[in-house]
N, CA and C atoms of all chains as a GROMACS GRO file, in nm:
protein
  561
    1MET      N    1  -1.629  -1.434   0.314
    1MET     CA    2  -1.748  -1.453   0.241
    1MET      C    3  -1.676  -1.534   0.110
    2GLN      N    4  -1.756  -1.513  -0.020
    2GLN     CA    5  -1.738  -1.580  -0.085
    2GLN      C    6  -1.812  -1.482  -0.227
    3ILE      N    7  -1.734  -1.599  -0.348
    3ILE     CA    8  -1.805  -1.447  -0.482
    3ILE      C    9  -1.882  -1.546  -0.551
    4ALA      N   10  -2.001  -1.527  -0.634
    4ALA     CA   11  -2.106  -1.622  -0.673
    4ALA      C   12  -2.162  -1.518  -0.774
    5ARG      N   13  -2.260  -1.576  -0.849
    5ARG     CA   14  -2.307  -1.493  -0.991
    5ARG      C   15  -2.475  -1.505  -0.887
    6VAL      N   16  -2.579  -1.397  -0.985
    6VAL     CA   17  -2.648  -1.388  -0.953
    6VAL      C   18  -2.710  -1.448  -1.067
    7ILE      N   19  -2.784  -1.580  -1.017
    7ILE     CA   20  -2.891  -1.660  -1.143
    7ILE      C   21  -3.038  -1.664  -1.140
    8GLY      N   22  -3.078  -1.654  -1.095
    8GLY     CA   23  -3.212  -1.590  -1.100
    8GLY      C   24  -3.289  -1.514  -0.972
    9THR      N   25  -3.400  -1.522  -0.932
    9THR     CA   26  -3.487  -1.428  -0.880
    9THR      C   27  -3.612  -1.555  -0.799
   10VAL      N   28  -3.624  -1.516  -0.642
   10VAL     CA   29  -3.764  -1.607  -0.608
   10VAL      C   30  -3.791  -1.489  -0.600
   11VAL      N   31  -4.027  -1.551  -0.618
   11VAL     CA   32  -4.129  -1.454  -0.566
   11VAL      C   33  -4.186  -1.578  -0.393
   12ALA      N   34  -4.155  -1.477  -0.346
   12ALA     CA   35  -4.254  -1.572  -0.197
   12ALA      C   36  -4.331  -1.454  -0.105
   13THR      N   37  -4.505  -1.537  -0.128
   13THR     CA   38  -4.555  -1.432  -0.013
   13THR      C   39  -4.563  -1.402   0.081
   14GLN      N   40  -4.579  -1.592   0.123
   14GLN     CA   41  -4.572  -1.615   0.311
   14GLN      C   42  -4.493  -1.622   0.345
   15LYS      N   43  -4.436  -1.507   0.436
   15LYS     CA   44  -4.273  -1.572   0.436
   15LYS      C   45  -4.228  -1.546   0.604
   16HIS      N   46  -4.135  -1.555   0.665
   16HIS     CA   47  -4.114  -1.460   0.820
   16HIS      C   48  -4.154  -1.330   0.790
   17ARG      N   49  -4.178  -1.258   0.867
   17ARG     CA   50  -4.174  -1.113   0.896
   17ARG      C   51  -4.001  -1.050   0.854
   18THR      N   52  -3.954  -1.110   0.901
   18THR     CA   53  -3.835  -1.027   0.876
   18THR      C   54  -3.747  -1.025   0.744
   19PHE      N   55  -3.818  -1.053   0.638
   19PHE     CA   56  -3.813  -1.104   0.484
   19PHE      C   57  -3.890  -1.027   0.410
   20GLU      N   58  -3.981  -0.920   0.514
   20GLU     CA   59  -4.036  -0.831   0.444
   20GLU      C   60  -3.959  -0.738   0.356
   21GLY      N   61  -3.933  -0.668   0.189
   21GLY     CA   62  -3.979  -0.596   0.136
   21GLY      C   63  -3.777  -0.649   0.121
   22ALA      N   64  -3.780  -0.803   0.134
   22ALA     CA   65  -3.605  -0.796   0.098
   22ALA      C   66  -3.646  -0.887  -0.034
   23LYS      N   67  -3.564  -0.818  -0.075
   23LYS     CA   68  -3.476  -0.886  -0.235
   23LYS      C   69  -3.456  -1.036  -0.215
   24LEU      N   70  -3.559  -1.137  -0.252
   24LEU     CA   71  -3.453  -1.291  -0.276
   24LEU      C   72  -3.385  -1.364  -0.378
   25LEU      N   73  -3.286  -1.349  -0.404
   25LEU     CA   74  -3.238  -1.392  -0.462
   25LEU      C   75  -3.139  -1.552  -0.511
   26LEU      N   76  -3.104  -1.611  -0.614
   26LEU     CA   77  -3.018  -1.725  -0.633
   26LEU      C   78  -2.912  -1.702  -0.637
   27VAL      N   79  -2.830  -1.776  -0.584
   27VAL     CA   80  -2.635  -1.755  -0.652
   27VAL      C   81  -2.589  -1.847  -0.658
   28GLN      N   82  -2.516  -1.856  -0.722
   28GLN     CA   83  -2.428  -2.001  -0.727
   28GLN      C   84  -2.237  -1.921  -0.729
   29PRO      N   85  -2.222  -1.976  -0.645
   29PRO     CA   86  -2.114  -1.976  -0.628
   29PRO      C   87  -2.010  -2.019  -0.718
   30VAL      N   88  -1.881  -1.928  -0.746
   30VAL     CA   89  -1.818  -1.959  -0.845
   30VAL      C   90  -1.613  -1.956  -0.814
   31THR      N   91  -1.588  -2.005  -0.882
   31THR     CA   92  -1.411  -2.030  -0.824
   31THR      C   93  -1.361  -1.913  -0.948
   32LEU      N   94  -1.235  -1.894  -0.914
   32LEU     CA   95  -1.184  -1.762  -0.936
   32LEU      C   96  -1.149  -1.742  -1.034
   33ASP      N   97  -1.161  -1.869  -1.116
   33ASP     CA   98  -1.180  -1.824  -1.282
   33ASP      C   99  -1.325  -1.818  -1.334
   34ASP      N  100  -1.386  -1.795  -1.259
   34ASP     CA  101  -1.582  -1.802  -1.303
   34ASP      C  102  -1.668  -1.912  -1.287
   35ARG      N  103  -1.559  -2.030  -1.249
   35ARG     CA  104  -1.660  -2.137  -1.250
   35ARG      C  105  -1.770  -2.201  -1.151
   36PRO      N  106  -1.843  -2.249  -1.226
   36PRO     CA  107  -1.978  -2.312  -1.048
   36PRO      C  108  -1.924  -2.387  -0.948
   37THR      N  109  -1.932  -2.359  -0.841
   37THR     CA  110  -1.849  -2.487  -0.754
   37THR      C  111  -1.941  -2.465  -0.621
   38GLY      N  112  -1.986  -2.594  -0.623
   38GLY     CA  113  -2.094  -2.576  -0.539
   38GLY      C  114  -2.230  -2.568  -0.574
   39ALA      N  115  -2.355  -2.610  -0.383
   39ALA     CA  116  -2.470  -2.622  -0.449
   39ALA      C  117  -2.481  -2.350  -0.509
   40ALA      N  118  -2.596  -2.402  -0.516
   40ALA     CA  119  -2.660  -2.291  -0.552
   40ALA      C  120  -2.775  -2.209  -0.370
   41VAL      N  121  -2.736  -2.093  -0.359
   41VAL     CA  122  -2.792  -2.048  -0.256
   41VAL      C  123  -2.892  -1.965  -0.242
   42LEU      N  124  -2.975  -1.948  -0.210
   42LEU     CA  125  -3.102  -1.787  -0.187
   42LEU      C  126  -2.992  -1.717  -0.082
   43ALA      N  127  -3.024  -1.605  -0.112
   43ALA     CA  128  -2.946  -1.453  -0.061
   43ALA      C  129  -3.026  -1.362  -0.057
   44VAL      N  130  -3.092  -1.266   0.055
   44VAL     CA  131  -3.101  -1.186   0.065
   44VAL      C  132  -3.012  -1.079   0.018
   45ASP      N  133  -3.143  -0.973  -0.063
   45ASP     CA  134  -2.998  -0.885  -0.193
   45ASP      C  135  -3.012  -0.758  -0.136
   46SER      N  136  -2.865  -0.727   0.004
   46SER     CA  137  -2.885  -0.546   0.037
   46SER      C  138  -2.839  -0.461  -0.014
   47VAL      N  139  -2.806  -0.536  -0.163
   47VAL     CA  140  -2.691  -0.371  -0.242
   47VAL      C  141  -2.800  -0.300  -0.373
   48GLY      N  142  -2.871  -0.397  -0.432
   48GLY     CA  143  -2.940  -0.415  -0.576
   48GLY      C  144  -2.875  -0.406  -0.708
   49ALA      N  145  -2.897  -0.540  -0.633
   49ALA     CA  146  -2.786  -0.696  -0.745
   49ALA      C  147  -2.901  -0.738  -0.862
   50GLY      N  148  -2.869  -0.747  -0.968
   50GLY     CA  149  -2.923  -0.824  -1.065
   50GLY      C  150  -2.888  -0.929  -1.133
   51VAL      N  151  -2.960  -1.021  -1.201
   51VAL     CA  152  -2.904  -1.107  -1.216
   51VAL      C  153  -2.837  -1.125  -1.348
   52HIS      N  154  -2.694  -1.244  -1.326
   52HIS     CA  155  -2.620  -1.291  -1.432
   52HIS      C  156  -2.502  -1.144  -1.321
   53GLU      N  157  -2.488  -1.013  -1.234
   53GLU     CA  158  -2.380  -0.996  -1.175
   53GLU      C  159  -2.324  -1.085  -1.099
   54LYS      N  160  -2.189  -1.043  -1.082
   54LYS     CA  161  -2.076  -1.123  -0.954
   54LYS      C  162  -2.099  -1.057  -0.865
   55VAL      N  163  -2.080  -1.096  -0.767
   55VAL     CA  164  -2.115  -1.073  -0.601
   55VAL      C  165  -2.080  -1.038  -0.533
   56LEU      N  166  -1.998  -1.056  -0.376
   56LEU     CA  167  -2.010  -1.083  -0.299
   56LEU      C  168  -2.113  -1.139  -0.152
   57VAL      N  169  -2.087  -1.247  -0.158
   57VAL     CA  170  -2.155  -1.343  -0.032
   57VAL      C  171  -2.138  -1.301   0.101
   58VAL      N  172  -2.191  -1.293   0.189
   58VAL     CA  173  -2.148  -1.328   0.337
   58VAL      C  174  -2.251  -1.486   0.352
   59ILE      N  175  -2.174  -1.598   0.398
   59ILE     CA  176  -2.315  -1.712   0.418
   59ILE      C  177  -2.245  -1.787   0.570
   60GLU      N  178  -2.401  -1.790   0.595
   60GLU     CA  179  -2.379  -1.837   0.786
   60GLU      C  180  -2.339  -1.719   0.821
   61GLY      N  181  -2.410  -1.756   0.980
   61GLY     CA  182  -2.325  -1.670   1.053
   61GLY      C  183  -2.469  -1.443   1.098
   62ARG      N  184  -2.418  -1.469   1.172
   62ARG     CA  185  -2.486  -1.320   1.227
   62ARG      C  186  -2.488  -1.240   1.146
   63ALA      N  187  -2.368  -1.218   0.998
   63ALA     CA  188  -2.321  -1.113   0.998
   63ALA      C  189  -2.411  -1.095   0.839
   64ALA      N  190  -2.447  -1.198   0.802
   64ALA     CA  191  -2.580  -1.190   0.703
   64ALA      C  192  -2.730  -1.163   0.786
   65GLY      N  193  -2.746  -1.199   0.855
   65GLY     CA  194  -2.865  -1.131   0.941
   65GLY      C  195  -2.833  -0.965   0.954
   66ASP      N  196  -2.683  -0.960   0.942
   66ASP     CA  197  -2.677  -0.815   0.993
   66ASP      C  198  -2.701  -0.724   0.893
   67ALA      N  199  -2.662  -0.801   0.732
   67ALA     CA  200  -2.655  -0.682   0.601
   67ALA      C  201  -2.818  -0.630   0.568
   68LEU      N  202  -2.954  -0.730   0.659
   68LEU     CA  203  -3.038  -0.658   0.623
   68LEU      C  204  -3.099  -0.618   0.719
   69GLY      N  205  -3.002  -0.555   0.798
   69GLY     CA  206  -3.048  -0.421   0.951
   69GLY      C  207  -3.152  -0.460   1.003
   70ARG      N  208  -3.189  -0.598   1.043
   70ARG     CA  209  -3.264  -0.599   1.147
   70ARG      C  210  -3.170  -0.722   1.244
   71LYS      N  211  -3.289  -0.716   1.347
   71LYS     CA  212  -3.208  -0.759   1.452
   71LYS      C  213  -3.292  -0.922   1.436
   72ALA      N  214  -3.234  -0.999   1.472
   72ALA     CA  215  -3.254  -1.122   1.486
   72ALA      C  216  -3.359  -1.183   1.342
   73ALA      N  217  -3.287  -1.198   1.291
   73ALA     CA  218  -3.374  -1.228   1.123
   73ALA      C  219  -3.314  -1.333   1.057
   74PRO      N  220  -3.383  -1.474   1.067
   74PRO     CA  221  -3.363  -1.528   1.036
   74PRO      C  222  -3.245  -1.615   0.924
   75VAL      N  223  -3.203  -1.605   0.848
   75VAL     CA  224  -3.094  -1.551   0.734
   75VAL      C  225  -2.947  -1.606   0.725
   76ASP      N  226  -2.924  -1.699   0.628
   76ASP     CA  227  -2.748  -1.694   0.635
   76ASP      C  228  -2.725  -1.727   0.544
   77ALA      N  229  -2.724  -1.640   0.462
   77ALA     CA  230  -2.702  -1.526   0.312
   77ALA      C  231  -2.738  -1.465   0.276
   78ALA      N  232  -2.631  -1.314   0.235
   78ALA     CA  233  -2.661  -1.221   0.214
   78ALA      C  234  -2.591  -1.178   0.140
   79ILE      N  235  -2.634  -1.095   0.034
   79ILE     CA  236  -2.535  -1.042  -0.094
   79ILE      C  237  -2.540  -0.936  -0.002
   80ILE      N  238  -2.376  -0.874  -0.014
   80ILE     CA  239  -2.336  -0.726   0.041
   80ILE      C  240  -2.254  -0.597  -0.028
   81GLY      N  241  -2.205  -0.664  -0.165
   81GLY     CA  242  -2.127  -0.683  -0.223
   81GLY      C  243  -2.163  -0.707  -0.365
   82ILE      N  244  -2.137  -0.566  -0.497
   82ILE     CA  245  -2.114  -0.571  -0.614
   82ILE      C  246  -2.003  -0.622  -0.678
   83VAL      N  247  -1.996  -0.689  -0.746
   83VAL     CA  248  -1.762  -0.727  -0.774
   83VAL      C  249  -1.786  -0.678  -0.886
   84ASP      N  250  -1.671  -0.573  -0.868
   84ASP     CA  251  -1.619  -0.489  -1.022
   84ASP      C  252  -1.563  -0.611  -1.074
   85GLN      N  253  -1.403  -0.612  -1.007
   85GLN     CA  254  -1.309  -0.724  -1.077
   85GLN      C  255  -1.262  -0.807  -0.947
   86VAL      N  256  -1.172  -0.937  -0.980
   86VAL     CA  257  -1.079  -0.959  -0.880
   86VAL      C  258  -0.956  -0.975  -0.926
   87ASP      N  259  -0.842  -0.965  -0.896
   87ASP     CA  260  -0.734  -0.964  -0.972
   87ASP      C  261  -0.657  -1.089  -0.820
   88VAL      N  262  -0.552  -1.210  -0.909
   88VAL     CA  263  -0.520  -1.245  -0.814
   88VAL      C  264  -0.420  -1.269  -0.917
   89HIS      N  265  -0.325  -1.239  -0.821
   89HIS     CA  266  -0.152  -1.266  -0.887
   89HIS      C  267  -0.106  -1.420  -0.853
   90GLU      N  268  -0.086  -1.471  -0.961
   90GLU     CA  269  -0.097  -1.596  -0.959
   90GLU      C  270   0.025  -1.649  -0.942
   91ASP      N  271   0.148  -1.640  -0.936
   91ASP     CA  272   0.222  -1.646  -0.844
   91ASP      C  273   0.236  -1.626  -0.717
   92ALA      N  274   0.206  -1.544  -0.605
   92ALA     CA  275   0.139  -1.589  -0.539
   92ALA      C  276   0.056  -1.655  -0.463
   93ALA      N  277  -0.014  -1.628  -0.500
   93ALA     CA  278  -0.206  -1.780  -0.517
   93ALA      C  279  -0.072  -1.898  -0.499
   94GLY      N  280   0.011  -1.927  -0.605
   94GLY     CA  281   0.129  -2.025  -0.646
   94GLY      C  282   0.164  -2.026  -0.498
   95VAL      N  283   0.203  -2.010  -0.414
   95VAL     CA  284   0.299  -2.042  -0.291
   95VAL      C  285   0.220  -2.043  -0.174
   96MET      N  286   0.068  -1.987  -0.204
   96MET     CA  287  -0.005  -2.030  -0.081
   96MET      C  288  -0.030  -2.167  -0.130
   97SER      N  289  -0.038  -2.234  -0.228
   97SER     CA  290  -0.091  -2.348  -0.286
   97SER      C  291  -0.006  -2.475  -0.207
   98ARG      N  292   0.092  -2.440  -0.178
   98ARG     CA  293   0.232  -2.522  -0.186
   98ARG      C  294   0.166  -2.556  -0.047
   99PRO      N  295   0.190  -2.706  -0.075
   99PRO     CA  296   0.239  -2.847   0.081
   99PRO      C  297   0.279  -2.763   0.239
  100MET      N  298  -2.987  -1.922   0.246
  100MET     CA  299  -3.121  -2.016   0.248
  100MET      C  300  -3.121  -2.134   0.080
  101HIS      N  301  -3.201  -2.220   0.180
  101HIS     CA  302  -3.190  -2.281   0.039
  101HIS      C  303  -3.345  -2.327  -0.036
  102LEU      N  304  -3.353  -2.361  -0.171
  102LEU     CA  305  -3.499  -2.404  -0.150
  102LEU      C  306  -3.520  -2.537  -0.172
  103ALA      N  307  -3.616  -2.639  -0.135
  103ALA     CA  308  -3.707  -2.696  -0.084
  103ALA      C  309  -3.792  -2.770  -0.133
  104ARG      N  310  -3.848  -2.925  -0.080
  104ARG     CA  311  -4.005  -2.881  -0.110
  104ARG      C  312  -4.036  -3.008  -0.001
  105VAL      N  313  -4.158  -2.991   0.050
  105VAL     CA  314  -4.159  -3.025   0.170
  105VAL      C  315  -4.243  -3.225   0.144
  106ILE      N  316  -4.162  -3.266   0.230
  106ILE     CA  317  -4.219  -3.434   0.142
  106ILE      C  318  -4.248  -3.490   0.338
  107GLY      N  319  -4.283  -3.430   0.368
  107GLY     CA  320  -4.372  -3.516   0.481
  107GLY      C  321  -4.345  -3.413   0.632
  108THR      N  322  -4.417  -3.506   0.702
  108THR     CA  323  -4.412  -3.461   0.870
  108THR      C  324  -4.355  -3.554   0.943
  109VAL      N  325  -4.288  -3.452   1.069
  109VAL     CA  326  -4.205  -3.611   1.205
  109VAL      C  327  -4.302  -3.612   1.313
  110VAL      N  328  -4.374  -3.694   1.435
  110VAL     CA  329  -4.426  -3.660   1.512
  110VAL      C  330  -4.353  -3.734   1.606
  111SER      N  331  -4.281  -3.602   1.727
  111SER     CA  332  -4.195  -3.639   1.765
  111SER      C  333  -4.297  -3.592   1.978
  112THR      N  334  -4.308  -3.718   2.030
  112THR     CA  335  -4.359  -3.707   2.117
  112THR      C  336  -4.293  -3.661   2.292
  113ARG      N  337  -4.184  -3.705   2.224
  113ARG     CA  338  -4.063  -3.696   2.386
  113ARG      C  339  -3.970  -3.622   2.363
  114LYS      N  340  -3.943  -3.478   2.383
  114LYS     CA  341  -3.853  -3.370   2.239
  114LYS      C  342  -3.865  -3.300   2.366
  115ASP      N  343  -3.685  -3.214   2.355
  115ASP     CA  344  -3.641  -3.081   2.402
  115ASP      C  345  -3.831  -2.968   2.455
  116ALA      N  346  -3.809  -2.979   2.579
  116ALA     CA  347  -3.953  -2.923   2.648
  116ALA      C  348  -3.948  -2.732   2.526
  117ALA      N  349  -3.838  -2.694   2.528
  117ALA     CA  350  -3.830  -2.589   2.367
  117ALA      C  351  -3.910  -2.610   2.262
  118LEU      N  352  -3.917  -2.728   2.190
  118LEU     CA  353  -3.965  -2.796   2.050
  118LEU      C  354  -4.069  -2.833   2.073
  119SER      N  355  -4.194  -2.807   2.173
  119SER     CA  356  -4.338  -2.840   2.166
  119SER      C  357  -4.408  -2.706   2.136
  120GLY      N  358  -4.501  -2.804   2.058
  120GLY     CA  359  -4.597  -2.710   1.926
  120GLY      C  360  -4.528  -2.672   1.856
  121LEU      N  361  -4.394  -2.702   1.827
  121LEU     CA  362  -4.368  -2.684   1.692
  121LEU      C  363  -4.365  -2.752   1.569
  122LYS      N  364  -4.404  -2.719   1.428
  122LYS     CA  365  -4.425  -2.836   1.373
  122LYS      C  366  -4.308  -2.892   1.302
  123LEU      N  367  -4.297  -3.028   1.311
  123LEU     CA  368  -4.103  -3.056   1.203
  123LEU      C  369  -4.175  -3.169   1.080
  124LEU      N  370  -4.052  -3.074   0.940
  124LEU     CA  371  -4.154  -3.117   0.856
  124LEU      C  372  -4.007  -3.203   0.806
  125VAL      N  373  -4.017  -3.225   0.710
  125VAL     CA  374  -3.981  -3.328   0.584
  125VAL      C  375  -3.918  -3.211   0.510
  126VAL      N  376  -3.791  -3.263   0.460
  126VAL     CA  377  -3.816  -3.100   0.330
  126VAL      C  378  -3.650  -3.180   0.293
  127GLN      N  379  -3.714  -3.204   0.151
  127GLN     CA  380  -3.660  -3.233   0.003
  127GLN      C  381  -3.572  -3.150  -0.034
  128PRO      N  382  -3.394  -3.070  -0.058
  128PRO     CA  383  -3.359  -2.969  -0.036
  128PRO      C  384  -3.384  -2.942  -0.206
  129LEU      N  385  -3.378  -2.909  -0.312
  129LEU     CA  386  -3.413  -2.823  -0.429
  129LEU      C  387  -3.244  -2.791  -0.488
  130ALA      N  388  -3.152  -2.796  -0.627
  130ALA     CA  389  -3.138  -2.735  -0.706
  130ALA      C  390  -3.252  -2.631  -0.786
  131PRO      N  391  -3.107  -2.542  -0.813
  131PRO     CA  392  -3.263  -2.419  -0.921
  131PRO      C  393  -3.298  -2.476  -1.067
  132ASP      N  394  -3.254  -2.570  -1.132
  132ASP     CA  395  -3.361  -2.692  -1.206
  132ASP      C  396  -3.459  -2.778  -1.124
  133GLY      N  397  -3.533  -2.744  -0.964
  133GLY     CA  398  -3.641  -2.812  -0.964
  133GLY      C  399  -3.561  -2.943  -0.925
  134GLN      N  400  -3.448  -3.040  -0.991
  134GLN     CA  401  -3.359  -3.154  -0.926
  134GLN      C  402  -3.358  -3.189  -0.799
  135ASP      N  403  -3.458  -3.264  -0.707
  135ASP     CA  404  -3.397  -3.340  -0.575
  135ASP      C  405  -3.242  -3.264  -0.569
  136ALA      N  406  -3.178  -3.247  -0.529
  136ALA     CA  407  -3.043  -3.188  -0.485
  136ALA      C  408  -3.028  -3.244  -0.333
  137GLY      N  409  -2.943  -3.349  -0.314
  137GLY     CA  410  -2.880  -3.426  -0.163
  137GLY      C  411  -2.964  -3.503  -0.075
  138ARG      N  412  -2.951  -3.528   0.022
  138ARG     CA  413  -3.019  -3.572   0.170
  138ARG      C  414  -3.152  -3.467   0.213
  139PRO      N  415  -3.271  -3.521   0.228
  139PRO     CA  416  -3.354  -3.500   0.252
  139PRO      C  417  -3.337  -3.460   0.428
  140LEU      N  418  -3.361  -3.396   0.500
  140LEU     CA  419  -3.347  -3.330   0.606
  140LEU      C  420  -3.511  -3.278   0.737
  141VAL      N  421  -3.497  -3.280   0.820
  141VAL     CA  422  -3.593  -3.222   0.945
  141VAL      C  423  -3.541  -3.105   0.949
  142ALA      N  424  -3.675  -3.018   0.961
  142ALA     CA  425  -3.698  -2.836   0.978
  142ALA      C  426  -3.777  -2.804   1.067
  143ILE      N  427  -3.812  -2.715   1.111
  143ILE     CA  428  -3.853  -2.697   1.208
  143ILE      C  429  -3.975  -2.570   1.175
  144ASP      N  430  -4.112  -2.559   1.167
  144ASP     CA  431  -4.149  -2.484   1.053
  144ASP      C  432  -4.227  -2.312   1.146
  145ALA      N  433  -4.184  -2.195   1.060
  145ALA     CA  434  -4.228  -2.069   1.093
  145ALA      C  435  -4.317  -2.006   1.059
  146VAL      N  436  -4.363  -2.056   0.910
  146VAL     CA  437  -4.431  -2.032   0.815
  146VAL      C  438  -4.590  -2.086   0.810
  147GLY      N  439  -4.606  -2.150   0.866
  147GLY     CA  440  -4.748  -2.295   0.791
  147GLY      C  441  -4.734  -2.322   0.683
  148ALA      N  442  -4.599  -2.407   0.642
  148ALA     CA  443  -4.563  -2.460   0.516
  148ALA      C  444  -4.641  -2.603   0.577
  149GLY      N  445  -4.708  -2.668   0.436
  149GLY     CA  446  -4.779  -2.760   0.457
  149GLY      C  447  -4.680  -2.904   0.374
  150THR      N  448  -4.710  -3.002   0.308
  150THR     CA  449  -4.648  -3.132   0.285
  150THR      C  450  -4.650  -3.093   0.085
  151GLY      N  451  -4.581  -3.092  -0.008
  151GLY     CA  452  -4.582  -3.080  -0.089
  151GLY      C  453  -4.611  -2.976  -0.160
  152GLU      N  454  -4.545  -2.799   0.003
  152GLU     CA  455  -4.508  -2.721  -0.131
  152GLU      C  456  -4.354  -2.689  -0.124
  153ARG      N  457  -4.342  -2.539  -0.207
  153ARG     CA  458  -4.185  -2.620  -0.193
  153ARG      C  459  -4.097  -2.405  -0.100
  154VAL      N  460  -4.065  -2.453  -0.073
  154VAL     CA  461  -4.060  -2.399   0.022
  154VAL      C  462  -3.853  -2.302   0.017
  155PHE      N  463  -3.879  -2.218   0.100
  155PHE     CA  464  -3.685  -2.233   0.190
  155PHE      C  465  -3.641  -2.208   0.307
  156TYR      N  466  -3.587  -2.292   0.328
  156TYR     CA  467  -3.543  -2.317   0.453
  156TYR      C  468  -3.386  -2.213   0.497
  157VAL      N  469  -3.337  -2.230   0.616
  157VAL     CA  470  -3.229  -2.135   0.715
  157VAL      C  471  -3.152  -2.184   0.764
  158ARG      N  472  -3.031  -2.256   0.737
  158ARG     CA  473  -2.933  -2.332   0.788
  158ARG      C  474  -2.881  -2.283   0.897
  159GLY      N  475  -2.846  -2.334   1.035
  159GLY     CA  476  -2.790  -2.290   1.157
  159GLY      C  477  -2.917  -2.221   1.268
  160ARG      N  478  -2.846  -2.130   1.348
  160ARG     CA  479  -2.864  -2.100   1.460
  160ARG      C  480  -2.964  -1.973   1.450
  161GLU      N  481  -2.996  -1.916   1.313
  161GLU     CA  482  -3.073  -1.863   1.302
  161GLU      C  483  -3.193  -1.940   1.266
  162ALA      N  484  -3.183  -2.007   1.210
  162ALA     CA  485  -3.305  -2.083   1.222
  162ALA      C  486  -3.421  -2.110   1.297
  163SER      N  487  -3.380  -2.095   1.490
  163SER     CA  488  -3.460  -2.079   1.573
  163SER      C  489  -3.491  -1.928   1.572
  164PHE      N  490  -3.419  -1.820   1.517
  164PHE     CA  491  -3.505  -1.703   1.542
  164PHE      C  492  -3.631  -1.597   1.573
  165PRO      N  493  -3.728  -1.714   1.465
  165PRO     CA  494  -3.856  -1.707   1.483
  165PRO      C  495  -3.946  -1.727   1.570
  166PHE      N  496  -3.904  -1.810   1.716
  166PHE     CA  497  -3.941  -1.823   1.794
  166PHE      C  498  -3.903  -1.746   1.897
  167LEU      N  499  -3.779  -1.653   1.889
  167LEU     CA  500  -3.749  -1.561   2.007
  167LEU      C  501  -3.864  -1.515   2.071
  168PRO      N  502  -3.844  -1.524   2.225
  168PRO     CA  503  -3.782  -1.534   2.292
  168PRO      C  504  -3.720  -1.706   2.351
  169VAL      N  505  -3.811  -1.784   2.241
  169VAL     CA  506  -3.762  -1.964   2.273
  169VAL      C  507  -3.669  -1.981   2.220
  170GLU      N  508  -3.540  -2.013   2.263
  170GLU     CA  509  -3.428  -2.093   2.091
  170GLU      C  510  -3.471  -2.264   2.145
  171PRO      N  511  -3.611  -2.289   2.051
  171PRO     CA  512  -3.562  -2.454   1.981
  171PRO      C  513  -3.478  -2.508   1.945
  172PRO      N  514  -3.389  -2.601   2.056
  172PRO     CA  515  -3.189  -2.606   1.934
  172PRO      C  516  -3.290  -2.731   1.782
  173THR      N  517  -3.237  -2.610   1.723
  173THR     CA  518  -3.236  -2.689   1.619
  173THR      C  519  -3.148  -2.625   1.441
  174ASP      N  520  -3.131  -2.721   1.370
  174ASP     CA  521  -3.009  -2.610   1.265
  174ASP      C  522  -3.115  -2.598   1.131
  175ALA      N  523  -3.210  -2.600   1.140
  175ALA     CA  524  -3.308  -2.614   1.033
  175ALA      C  525  -3.434  -2.498   1.032
  176GLY      N  526  -3.432  -2.400   0.973
  176GLY     CA  527  -3.646  -2.355   0.953
  176GLY      C  528  -3.670  -2.357   0.856
  177ILE      N  529  -3.782  -2.381   0.801
  177ILE     CA  530  -3.858  -2.323   0.704
  177ILE      C  531  -3.892  -2.213   0.745
  178VAL      N  532  -3.871  -2.084   0.672
  178VAL     CA  533  -3.903  -1.910   0.670
  178VAL      C  534  -3.931  -1.874   0.585
  179GLY      N  535  -4.003  -1.947   0.499
  179GLY     CA  536  -4.057  -1.900   0.361
  179GLY      C  537  -4.149  -1.990   0.258
  180ILE      N  538  -4.273  -1.966   0.171
  180ILE     CA  539  -4.323  -2.070   0.109
  180ILE      C  540  -4.297  -1.987  -0.046
  181VAL      N  541  -4.246  -2.061  -0.117
  181VAL     CA  542  -4.199  -2.009  -0.266
  181VAL      C  543  -4.320  -2.040  -0.324
  182ASP      N  544  -4.315  -1.914  -0.398
  182ASP     CA  545  -4.496  -1.912  -0.604
  182ASP      C  546  -4.427  -1.891  -0.664
  183HIS      N  547  -4.329  -1.907  -0.660
  183HIS     CA  548  -4.229  -1.955  -0.775
  183HIS      C  549  -4.134  -1.911  -0.801
  184TRP      N  550  -4.003  -1.934  -0.893
  184TRP     CA  551  -3.858  -1.883  -0.883
  184TRP      C  552  -3.832  -1.920  -1.048
  185THR      N  553  -3.742  -1.803  -1.100
  185THR     CA  554  -3.734  -1.784  -1.222
  185THR      C  555  -3.506  -1.803  -1.213
  186VAL      N  556  -3.511  -1.927  -1.306
  186VAL     CA  557  -3.346  -1.892  -1.348
  186VAL      C  558  -3.303  -1.873  -1.481
  187GLU      N  559  -3.240  -1.789  -1.505
  187GLU     CA  560  -3.150  -1.735  -1.572
  187GLU      C  561  -3.033  -1.776  -1.693
   0.00000   0.00000   0.00000
């Protein structure tokens, strides 16, 4: 999973039927200190997230389709949580980044 | 999924049998500000998109799901035509 910030909304009338009723949001992955990293992606929202919120996104794989609750959905990214808070213990993070 | 603009078509006569009848489109990925982002790629079309339209496509084996029970060998598929998007 990745932490991302919701930056926008997308409207699409003509789409694959598994997307009917689904909310599409543009999300920008962010680093732990909240800086943008990598390319923004389009994710289906299954938790009622809104613009500016920090969210938890599953990217690629079956998990994204499962989040929509539909079988064989052609989905590769889904918002599956709204982040209240992230705590990183600097000393622990330091240990992990050592060679 | 990713935003893109359809910039062309691909014709392929000799191909995997599971791809027959499918439309192959060249798409240019777009950043949220509408600028081109990265290299164009070829995607199969599941929604009837055409050149010049802005679409969103899915990456990975999920791209073949709209065609089940046939599973065309693809890693990108167009699954929606975008009316508009907003970035705040």
